[in-house]
N, C-alpha and C positions, 0 to 999 in steps of 0.2 A: 704420557699423552697430555694434551692441554684440555682442561675441563670446559664444557659448554654449559653455560648457565641460562642461555636464552630459550632453548627448545622446551625445557620442562614447563615453561609458562606461556608458550606461544599460543596454544589453542584457547586457553582461558582469556588471555589478553585480547585475542582477536574476537572472541565471542561476546565479551562483556563490555558494557560502556565503561569508560574510564572514570567517570565521576564517582565520588564517594556516595554510596547508597544507604548508609546507616542500617546495614542488615537487610536491606530490601533491594538486592541486585537486579539489574535489568539487562536484557540482551541489547547489543550495541545498536541494532537497526531501529529500536524503539526510541532512541535518543534524538530529539530534534524535531523540527517542523515538518520535514519532508514526509515522514511516515504518516503523521497526523493528517496532512493535506491529501495524501493518497487515499486514506480511508474516507475522508470527506468526499473526494471525487467519486469513489465507488458508490457511496451512499446516494449522492445526488444524481449520478448517471441512471440509477434505478428508478428515479422519480420523474423523469422527463415525460411530459404529457403531449398528446397530439395537439396541433394548433393549425391555424389557417395557412401558415407557410409550410407547404408540403415538403419542399426541399430541405428546409431547416429541420423539420420533424424526422425526415429520413436520415439526415446526418446525425441527429441526436440518437436515433435508434441504433445506428452503426456504433456509436460510442457505448451505448447501453449493452450492446451485444459483446463488445470487447470487455466491458466491466464485468459482465456475467462470466466470462472466461477466467477472470481473476477470482471472483467469488467473494462471498461475505460469510460472517458467522451464520446467518440464516440459511444460506445454501449449504454450508457445512452441516448444519443440523439436519437438513433434508437428506443429505448424502448418507449421514450416519443412521438415519431412520430406515433407509432402504438397504444399506450395506454397513452394519455395525462394526465390521472388522476392516473398514477401508483404510484406517490409519495404522493398521498392524501388518499390512502387506509389505513385500520386499521392494515394491516400486511405489512411487507416490501417486496419489489420485491425479487425474487430468486437471482438475480445478486448482489453480495456483495457490489460492489461500489455503486450501486443504493440504496441498503439497508442502507449504511452508510449515503448517502445524505438524505434519508427518515428519518433516526434517527436524524440527525442534524436539520432538519426542525421541527421535533417534540420537540427536545430540545429547539429550539428557541421559539416555541409556549408555552411550559411549563414555560420557563423563563419569557416570556411576561405576562403570567397569574399570576405567582408568584409575580412579581413586582407590577402589578396592584392591585392584591388582598391585598398584604401587605401594599401598600400605602393607600388603602381605609380603611384598618384595623386601621391605625394610624391617621385617620382624627379626628379632635377634636370633642368632644361632643358625641361620640358613647358610648352607655351604655355597662357596663361590661358584661352583659348577651349576648349582641349581639357580642361582641368581642370573648367571649368564644365559642359561636356557630360558628363563622367564623373560629376560630382556629381548631375546630373539622372538619369543612368542608374542610380544607386543606388536610386532610388525603387521601381522594379518589383522589384528584388531584395529590398528590405526588405518590400514588401507580400506577396511570395510566402512569406517566412519568417513573417510575421505571420499570414497566412491558414492556415498549417498548425496553428495553435493551436486554432481554432474547433471542429473535429470532436472533438478530444480533450476539450475543455471540455464539449461537449454530452454526450458519452458518460459523463463522470464525474458530471455533474449527474443524468443519468438513473439511473445506478447508485446514486447516493446516495439517490434517491427509492425505490429498491427494497430496498437492503440495510439501511438504518436501521430501517424498519418490521419487516423480517424479524428483525433482531437484537433489537428491543424485544419482539416477540412471543415469541421464544425465552427471553428473560430472564424474562418474566412466567410462562411455563410452568415454567421451572426453579425459580422460587421456590415454586410450588405443589408441584412434584415433591419439593423439599426437605422441605416440610411432610409430604407423604405418606410419604416415606422415614423421617422421624423417627417418625411414627405406627406404621409397620411395625416399626421397631426396638424401640419400646416394647412392641408386641404380642408380639414375640419374647421380650422380657424376661419378660413375664407368662407366656408359654407355658413358658419354661424354669423359672420358679418353680413352675408347676403340675406339671411333670414331676418336679422335685425333691421336691415334697410327696408325690406318689404313690410315688416311690422310698422316701421315708421311711416311708410307711405300710406298704409291702411289707416293709421291713426289720424292722418290729415286729409283724408278724402271727404268731400262734402256729401250732403244727403242725396244729391242727384247724380252720383257717379256709381250707380248700382252695378252696371255691367263691368266697369273697371274693377270694382270691389270684388266681385265674384271671381274675376280672372286672377286677381292677386291672391285671394284666399285659396284658390285651387293650387296656385303655384307654391304658396306658403305651405300648404298641407303636404304636397309632394316633397318639398325640401326638408320639412321636419321628419318625414318618414326616412328620407335618404340619410339625414343626420343621425337618426336613431340606429339605422343599419350600419352606417360607417363607423359610428362611435363604438358599437358593440364589437365589430370586427377589429377595430384598432385596439380595443381593450384586450381581446383575445390574443392578438399578436403581441401586445405588451407583456402579458403574463407568460406567454410562450418564451419570449426573448429573455424575460427576467429569470426564468428557470435555467435557461441555457447559459446565461451570463454568470449565474452563481456557480454552475458546474465549471465554467471556464476559469473562474477566479482560482479554483483549486487546481485546474488543469495546468496552470503556469508552473506548478511544482512537480508535474507528472514525470518528466524526464529525470529530474534530480532524484526523486523518490525511487524510481526504478534503478537508477545507477547506484544509489547508496545501498540498496538491497543486494545488487549484483556485487558491489565492492565488498560488502560484508561476507558474502559467500565465497568470493575469490580469496579474501584474506584468511578465511577459515581453511580453505583448501590448501593454501600455502603453509598455514600453521600446522595442519596435520602432517604435511610432508616433512616439515622441519622436525616435528616430534618423532616421526618414524625414522628418519635418517639419523637423528641424534641418538636415539636409543640403540639403533643397529650399530652405529659406530662405537658406542659405549660398550656394547656386548662384544664387539670384535677386538677392540683395542685395550680395554682395561685388563690389568693383571689380576691373577687370582688373589693376590694380597690386597689390592684395592677393592675388589668386589667382596672380599671377606671382611672388609672394614666397614662396620655399620655407619660410623660417623662420616667417613669419606663418601660413601654412597648417598647418604642423606643430603650431604652438602652438594654433591654433583647433581642430584635430581631436584635440588632446591625445594626439598619437601616442606620446609617451614613456610614457604610462600605458596608453593604449588598446591598443596593439599587444601588449604582454605579456599583457594581460587577454584579448584575443582568443585568444592562444595557450593560455592557461590554460583557457579555455572549450573549445577544441578537445581539449585533453588530458583534461579532466574528462568530456566527452561520449564520447570514445573509450573511456576506462576503463570508464564505465558500460555502454556497449554491448557491450564485450568480456566483461564479467561477467554479462551479461543471461541467459545460458543456464545459469548456475550456480544450483543449487537454493537456495531460501530456507532459512535455518537453522531448525531445529526450535525451538519455543518452550521456554524453561526451565520446569521444573515447581515450582521452589522458591516457597513462599508468600511473597508480598510482594516478589518480585524486581522490580527496576526497572533498565532499561539505563542 
């Protein structure tokens, strides 16, 4: 039979980022700007405040509702406070972030089992028949790990169908609000010019123009009150729009971030399938002489590379799960900032 060297490394290579991590491995979806911007988006969506533009506020609330469906470390902490075993169930929590942590914990468990099982498979002195049986037994373990991906993929695709239209609607309204704000500020400028003109007229009135002076003073008082009201309203709208625009800055990465997460999960699903079919073929096709040969089996399973990568995956998954309750960082406010 022809040996297959790809499948023993498929899961680890799909799960881990390819960069050298100097003993600090990371899961692949953590690598790059998209995930960072997604966390900023979720954080900022939760901070939207009501403002004078009711339509904009409603659109921002729709985005906040979608962000809540994804979840945060804070909402995960709240979930675990009421349901401590939420991450230990056979199905993931409805909250997507909690579901991601649930999946990573299952990935860690599967990697631990695979490493232990394959190490025991290569212990010296094991009969070929026992090794063949053990290889066949890997199939259900692989399928269980693969099956855990489907519910998270379904949840992400459903969330994508909700959050992208909500984000697009908010962006459209924000553009209109920006136009409205500019018009308000131009109107304020004209109002200030009118006030300045009246103040100039008052300054040049003679002593015997009392009636005219009172008329102008009353007009000036009313205009100053209007200016104060309109300025306050314009400032409220500016602050409302500022928060929305900060959210939308990260919203530009939204589709990419979701697609990268989906791609990571799809890649893992394919990798588990490759591992399952590869070990099944090995169990079916290998001769007793081959399976009884420790060196041949170790080379076929690429143990020199596979075992350290399984351990790296265990480490990366444990690190991610351990940090899962730590709040996402707040988004920077510097214009043009890129991670």
